[in-house]
C-alpha positions in Angstrom: 41.4 143.0 141.8 45.1 143.5 141.5 46.4 143.9 138.1 49.2 141.6 136.3 52.1 140.8 137.9 55.3 142.3 135.9 58.7 141.3 135.0 61.6 142.6 133.1 61.9 139.0 130.8 58.9 136.7 130.5 59.7 133.2 129.4 56.9 130.6 127.9 58.0 127.2 128.3 60.3 125.5 130.8 61.8 122.9 128.7 65.3 122.8 127.6 65.4 125.7 125.0 63.1 128.0 127.9 65.8 127.1 130.9 68.7 127.9 128.8 67.0 130.8 127.5 66.3 131.5 130.9 69.9 131.1 132.5 72.0 132.7 129.5 70.0 136.1 129.9 70.0 135.9 134.2 74.2 134.8 133.6 73.8 138.5 131.4 72.4 139.8 134.7 68.7 139.9 133.6 66.0 139.0 136.0 63.9 136.2 134.3 60.5 134.8 135.2 59.5 131.5 133.6 56.1 129.9 132.9 55.6 126.0 132.5 52.6 124.6 131.8 52.9 121.3 133.8 52.5 120.9 137.6 56.3 120.5 137.8 59.6 121.3 135.9 61.2 118.3 134.2 62.0 116.6 130.8 59.9 113.4 129.9 62.1 111.1 127.1 65.3 109.3 127.4 68.4 109.7 125.4 69.8 113.0 124.0 73.0 113.3 122.1 74.6 116.7 122.3 77.3 117.6 119.7 80.4 120.7 120.5 78.6 123.4 119.7 75.8 123.3 122.2 78.6 121.9 124.3 80.5 125.4 124.4 77.7 126.8 125.3 76.4 124.4 128.1 80.4 125.2 129.2 80.1 129.3 129.3 77.1 129.5 131.3 78.9 126.6 133.9 76.4 123.9 133.7 78.8 121.3 131.3 80.8 119.8 134.7 77.4 118.7 136.2 75.4 117.6 132.9 78.6 115.4 132.0 78.4 114.0 135.6 76.6 110.8 134.1 77.1 110.9 130.5 78.3 108.9 128.0 81.2 109.8 125.8 81.0 107.9 122.6 84.8 107.4 120.5 82.8 106.8 117.9 79.5 108.1 115.6 78.9 104.7 113.2 76.0 104.3 110.3 75.7 100.7 109.8 73.7 99.0 107.6 70.6 97.8 109.1 70.1 94.7 107.0 73.3 93.3 107.3 75.0 94.7 110.4 77.7 96.0 108.8 79.6 99.4 109.2 79.4 101.8 106.2 80.8 104.8 107.5 82.5 106.3 110.8 83.3 109.3 112.1 86.1 109.1 115.1 84.8 111.4 118.2 87.7 110.6 120.6 91.4 112.9 120.7 91.4 113.9 117.3 87.9 115.0 117.4 88.0 117.0 120.7 91.7 118.9 119.4 89.8 119.9 116.2 86.6 121.2 117.9 87.6 121.9 121.9 84.6 119.7 123.3 83.9 115.4 122.8 80.5 114.3 121.7 78.0 113.2 124.2 75.2 111.4 125.0 73.7 112.0 128.5 69.6 111.1 129.8 67.1 114.3 128.3 65.9 114.4 132.5 69.8 114.7 133.4 70.2 118.0 130.9 67.2 119.4 131.7 67.9 119.0 135.5 71.5 120.5 135.9 70.1 123.9 133.6 66.7 124.1 136.3 69.5 124.2 139.4 71.3 126.4 137.5 68.7 128.6 136.8 67.3 128.1 140.9 70.4 129.1 142.4 70.9 131.9 140.0 69.0 134.2 142.0 67.0 135.8 138.7 64.9 133.3 137.8 61.7 132.4 139.2 60.1 129.1 137.9 56.7 129.0 138.0 54.7 125.9 137.6 50.8 125.2 136.6 50.8 128.0 134.6 49.0 127.3 131.2 49.2 130.3 128.9 46.4 130.7 126.5 46.8 134.1 124.9 49.8 136.3 124.3 49.2 140.0 123.9 51.8 142.7 122.5 51.7 145.7 124.6 53.1 149.3 124.4 56.4 148.7 126.2 56.5 144.8 126.2 53.5 142.5 126.0 50.9 140.4 127.4 50.5 136.7 129.0 47.0 135.0 130.4 46.7 131.7 131.8 44.3 129.2 132.2 44.0 129.9 136.1 43.1 133.4 135.2 46.8 134.8 136.2 48.2 137.3 134.2 52.3 138.7 133.2 52.9 141.4 131.8 56.8 141.8 131.0 59.2 144.3 128.8 60.2 141.0 126.7 58.5 138.0 126.1 60.9 134.9 125.2 58.3 132.0 124.1 59.5 128.7 124.4 56.8 126.7 124.2 57.3 123.9 121.6 56.3 122.6 118.2 52.5 123.6 118.5 53.3 126.6 119.5 50.6 129.6 120.1 52.9 132.4 120.2 54.2 131.5 117.1 51.0 130.7 115.3 50.2 134.6 116.3 53.4 135.9 114.5 53.8 133.3 111.7 51.1 132.4 109.1 52.5 129.2 108.4 49.6 126.7 109.1 50.4 123.4 111.4 53.6 121.3 111.4 54.4 119.2 108.5 54.0 115.2 109.2 56.9 113.4 107.4 55.3 110.2 107.7 57.9 109.0 109.6 57.1 107.5 113.3 59.6 107.2 116.0 59.4 104.5 119.8 61.6 105.6 122.1 63.0 104.0 125.2 66.0 102.9 127.2 67.0 98.9 128.5 69.4 97.5 130.3 72.3 96.3 128.5 72.3 93.8 129.7 69.1 92.6 127.5 71.2 93.4 124.5 73.7 90.3 125.8 71.1 87.5 123.8 72.8 88.4 120.3 76.1 89.9 121.2 75.5 92.5 123.4 75.7 96.4 122.0 77.3 95.6 118.9 79.3 98.9 119.6 79.7 99.2 122.8 81.6 102.8 122.5 80.0 104.3 120.2 76.4 105.6 119.2 75.4 103.8 116.1 72.5 104.4 113.4 71.4 100.9 111.9 69.7 102.8 108.8 67.5 100.6 106.2 64.8 101.2 103.8 62.2 103.2 105.1 63.3 102.9 108.7 66.5 103.2 111.2 67.2 102.1 114.1 69.3 104.6 116.7 71.3 102.7 120.0 73.8 104.3 122.2 74.7 103.9 125.7 73.7 106.7 128.8 73.8 106.7 132.5 77.2 105.5 132.9 77.0 102.9 129.9 74.5 100.8 132.2 71.6 101.7 130.0 70.9 101.8 126.6 68.6 104.4 124.5 67.0 103.2 121.6 64.7 104.9 118.7 63.1 103.4 116.3 62.1 104.8 113.4 60.3 103.3 110.2 57.9 105.3 107.2 54.0 104.7 107.7 53.8 105.1 104.5 56.2 102.6 103.1 55.1 100.3 106.2 50.7 101.0 106.2 49.5 99.2 109.5 47.5 95.7 109.1 47.5 95.2 112.5 47.7 96.7 116.4 51.0 99.1 116.4 53.0 96.4 118.5 52.6 93.7 116.3 53.2 96.6 113.1 56.5 97.5 114.4 58.0 93.8 115.4 56.6 92.9 111.4 58.5 96.3 109.9 62.2 95.4 111.3 61.7 91.5 110.9 64.0 91.9 107.7 66.8 93.4 109.7 69.8 91.7 111.1 69.5 89.8 114.2 71.2 92.6 116.5 69.0 94.8 115.1 65.7 93.0 115.5 66.6 91.8 118.9 67.2 95.4 119.9 63.6 96.8 118.5 62.0 93.6 120.1 63.1 94.8 123.3 61.2 98.3 123.4 57.9 99.3 124.3 55.5 99.1 121.3 52.9 101.1 123.4 53.8 104.7 122.6 55.1 106.2 119.4 56.0 109.4 118.1 55.4 111.3 114.6 58.2 112.6 113.2 57.1 116.1 112.1 59.0 119.8 111.6 58.5 123.3 109.5 60.1 124.7 106.7 62.3 127.2 107.5 60.3 130.6 108.3 61.2 134.0 109.2 59.1 136.3 111.2 60.0 134.9 114.5 60.3 138.4 115.7 57.8 140.9 116.9 58.3 144.1 118.6 59.6 142.8 122.2 58.2 139.6 121.3 60.5 136.5 120.2 60.5 132.9 119.5 63.1 130.0 120.7 63.6 126.5 120.2 61.1 124.5 118.3 59.2 127.1 118.8 61.4 128.7 116.2 62.7 126.4 114.1 61.2 122.4 114.5 63.6 120.2 113.2 63.3 116.1 112.3 66.3 114.4 114.5 68.3 113.4 111.9 71.2 115.4 112.8 70.7 115.2 116.5 70.0 118.8 116.6 67.4 120.2 117.7 68.0 120.6 121.9 71.6 121.4 120.7 69.9 124.3 118.7 67.8 125.6 121.3 70.5 126.1 123.7 72.8 127.9 120.7 69.7 130.2 120.7 70.2 131.3 124.3 73.3 132.7 124.5 73.0 134.6 120.9 69.6 135.7 122.8 71.3 137.3 125.7 74.2 138.5 123.3 71.7 140.6 121.5 70.5 142.1 124.4 73.5 142.9 125.9 74.8 144.5 123.0 71.5 146.6 122.7 71.3 147.7 126.0 67.7 149.5 126.8 66.6 148.8 123.2 64.6 145.2 123.4 62.9 145.6 119.7 66.6 145.8 118.3 68.1 142.9 120.4 65.4 140.7 119.5 65.4 141.7 115.6 69.4 141.4 115.8 68.7 138.0 117.1 66.7 136.7 114.7 68.9 137.8 112.2 71.7 136.1 113.4 70.0 132.9 114.3 67.5 132.7 111.0 70.4 131.0 108.3 72.2 129.3 111.2 69.0 127.5 111.9 67.6 127.0 108.4 70.7 125.0 107.4 70.4 122.7 110.2 66.6 122.4 109.4 67.0 121.5 105.9 70.5 119.4 106.0 68.3 117.0 108.8 65.5 116.7 106.2 68.1 115.5 103.1 69.6 113.2 105.7 66.8 111.6 106.1 66.3 111.0 102.9 69.8 109.7 102.5 69.5 107.5 105.9 66.2 105.8 104.0 67.3 104.8 100.6 67.1 101.4 99.0 68.3 99.5 96.1 71.0 101.1 93.9 70.7 103.9 95.9 71.6 102.0 99.3 74.6 100.9 97.2 75.8 104.4 95.9 75.6 105.6 99.1 77.9 102.9 101.1 80.1 103.6 97.6 80.7 107.3 98.2 80.7 107.2 102.1 82.4 104.3 103.0 86.0 105.4 102.2 86.3 108.7 104.1 88.6 108.5 106.5 87.0 108.3 110.4 88.9 111.8 111.6 87.8 113.6 108.5 85.8 116.6 110.1 85.1 118.0 107.0 81.3 117.1 106.5 80.5 118.2 110.3 82.8 121.3 110.1 80.0 123.6 109.5 77.4 122.0 112.3 80.5 121.3 115.1 82.8 124.5 115.0 80.5 126.7 114.9 80.3 129.1 117.9 77.8 130.4 118.8 79.0 132.2 122.0 80.9 134.8 120.0 78.3 135.1 116.9 76.6 138.1 118.7 80.2 139.9 119.5 81.5 138.8 116.4 78.4 140.9 114.5 78.8 144.5 116.6 82.5 144.1 115.8 81.8 144.1 112.7 78.8 146.6 112.5 
C-alpha cells in the first residue's frame, strides 16, 4: 500500500476562503492541493456584498472582471426604519466613493464569486482541486502536517491551511475556546424576482442596498444578477420573539408590525429554513508551526458589516505575501501572517457585534440612533475609512520594509 500523497501547500476547504487562499499562493508560484468535503466544488447561498477592501484583492488576483460581470453596483447604502419606511442615513457609493477608495461597492451572487475564483484556480496550472475529501483528522508532522480523510486517503504537506469554516476541526486542535457563540438571532435568506415586489411599490431603493432596522429585527434588500433578482435577508432575535407556532408563521408574526414594503418582502421569502447567527470572540493562536487558519475558521463574525467573505479574501494575499517574505521558512511565514491579521480581524469582529446592537435598538435608543445618524452627509466616508480604505495587498510588504 502506498503512503500519503505529498504536496507543498494543502488547503482544507473549497469555499470562497479556501479557494482564494489557494489562488493567492498559486499567483505567488506555489503549488497547492485543495481538499473539499462536498462531492463538487460550489457555493450555496444567495447574495454577497463586496467592499473595496476585498475588491483590491480580487483585482490583484486577476479575477475582478469575471466576478463583476453580473454584479450590481449600488449607488447608495441606506439604513432605513423598518417600522416607518423612512431613511435614517445614507452612504453614497458612486463617483465620490470610487475616488476615495479606488473601487466601487458591489453585490453579487455568492455562486458567481466562487465560480470565478474556482476557474482561475483551475486555469493557474498550480492548483489541484479534489472533491469528496472529508478531512477527519489533522496531525502536525516533522516538517509539515498530515490530513486524513474519511475515505482512508491521507495527504502530507509542508504547509497546511485550514479553511474549514465556523466549526473547524483544525481550529479545535489549535484553540481551546469551546463552541461558537449563539447570538440568539436567526436569519432567513433567499432571492425573489424583482417583479414580485411590485405589489407595494416595488423595490423601495432600486439603486441601493438597504437595511431596514427595527426592534430586534431587520431586513436587508438589494438587487443581484443584473438587477433581475432581489436578495433578501430577514433577521430577528428569537429571545425577544420566542416561537409559539411553526417557523413559517413565526416569521410573518415578527414582521407584521413593520411597514408594508418590509412585511411584503418578508412574506415572499422561503420560511422553511433558517440559519442561527453565531460567531466567536477574537482569539489568537491560529498558527502552530506549519498549520494555520483562514476565514471563518480563524475569525468567524456576525454579518452586520457584511465582511465575513471580505475578511477571508483579505487573508489570502497577506498569507501569500508572508510566504514570499519568508522564503523557505513556513513557520515564520505563518506566524507573521497571524501577527498581521489578528488586530485587523479582531476589530472587524467586535465592530460587527456593536453594529448588531445599534441596528436592533428600540424606544428612546432608536430615537437617539436616528438623531445621531440622520445629520451626516452621504459623502462623509470617515466612518468607513478604517474598513474600506484598508489595503491588504500592501500590508505584508509594508511590514517587511519596516522590520
